[in-house]
N, C-alpha and C positions, 0 to 999 in steps of 0.2 A: 414022749410028748412034752412035759412040761418041758425040757429045755429048749427044745424049737418053739415054743410058744412065747418063751421068755426071751429066746433069741427075738422073734418077729416085733414084741413087743419094743426092745432094746433099740431095735432101729426106725421104731416109727416117731414120725415127725408130732404126732397128735394120739389122743387117745383110740383104742380103736374096739369095734365091738367083736364078741367071738365068733360071727361070722365073716366078718373082716380077715381075722387072723387065720381062720379055718380056709379062706378063699389063697391068702398067701402060703399057705402051706402047699394046696393041692398046687397051686404055681410052682412053686420051688421044687416039690417033685417028680414034676411036671407029667402030672396026672389031670384027667378030664375035667375041667372047670366048668364045664357044662352039664356034669351029670348031677342032677339034683338029688339025687339019692346017696351018693356019695357026700354029697357038701352036706347034707343033713347029718348023716353019720358023722363025718369030722367035728362037727360044730358041736356036739353032744359032746363027742371027746374032748374039744378042748374047754367047752364050760367046764367040764369036772377039774381038767389040770389047772384051771385060774383058780376054780373055788378054792382046790387044795393049798393052793401058792397065795393066797388069801387069806386062808386058816394061818398061813406059816408068816405072814406078814410085810410078803417080796409084792403084791399086789393089789389094788385099790381099785373099787370099782366105784362109779360116779353115773348119775341118772343120764341117759342120752336122751335123743331124739327119741318122741311116744315113748313107748315101755320098754325099748334098748338100754342094757347097759354099756357104757365105755371103758374099758380098762387099760392101767395104764402101772408102770414100774412105780415101786412107793418112792419118793425122793427123800432124803435125809437131810434132815433140817439143821 
């Protein structure tokens, strides 16, 4: 799961929400993107993977629109 999440973030042109990442996963796996129950489940799984990678220092979260966080790969300076 983490590998696919990181792959999606690496290809992203801007930071993404966990829901956006989950939607990209559904599309890439040719699953039904209109299935709201599946989308919620994938969003939760993506969130767990992102929090783990944040603890490992691989990704960072910033405040996004509303109460959402947007995620991106940590850039070395």
